[in-house]
N, C-alpha and C positions, 0 to 999 in steps of 0.2 A: 605272448610277447615277452613277458618277464622271465619265465622259466626256460624258454628256448633261445634266449638272446637274439630276438628278432627286432632290433631297434629300427631297422629300415621300414618296418610297418607302421611306425608312429605317425608320419604325416597323414596316411589314410585314416588312422584312428581319430586324429584331431579333426579332420574334415567331418567324419561321421558324428563325432561328439558335438560339434558346432551345429549340426543339422537337427539335433534333438532340441526339444523345447524346455530344457532344464537350465536355468540361469547359473546354478552352482557349478554345473558341468562346464558351461561356457567359461566361467572364471578360472576353473582348473585348467582347461585347455589353453587359455590365454597365458596363464602362468608358465605352462610347459613350453609354449612357443617363445617366450622371452629368452629362454636359454636352451634352445632346441639342440644345439650341438652337444652340450654337456649331457642333456637328458638322453639323447641318442647314444652317446658313448657309454653312459651308465647302463643302458639296456642292451648294449652290444658286447662290450669288452668284459673279459673274465675277472678283472681286478676290482677290489673294493677296499674301503677304508675301515673295515671291521676291526682288525687288530689295533689300529691307532685309536679308534673310538673306545676300545676296551681299556687301553692305557690311560686315556684322558679321564674316563670314568673312575678308574682306580685312584688316580692322583687327586681328583676332586673329593672322593670319599675320605682319603687320608687328611686332606685339608680341613674337611668338616670335623673330623674326629679331633684334630689338633687345635681347632679354633679356640683362642683365649687361653691355651695351656702352656705354650712354649713359643720361643722365638723362631724366626725364619731359618737360622742354621740347623736347628733340630729338625724342623719340618723337611728341609732339604736332605738331611742325612737319612731320615726315615724313608723318603721317597726313593732315594738312590739305593738303599739297602733292601727294600722289599722287592720281591720278584713278581 
């Protein structure tokens, strides 16, 4: 389902997961059902937010490095000038 982008198979998997006797699996399936449209889209569509997450991680790293050392304008300049 994950590697072949078959999000349309998710409802059948959820039914099978709820038929099992594992409470943790039931809780996971219930969580997926709460936002079924988004999960199905994530399993079906080719787009992802990987590049954005990478930029957020980079900015957080710079913020940690600059903590207590300089003011916001310097941090802003460093974030904008780093690639």
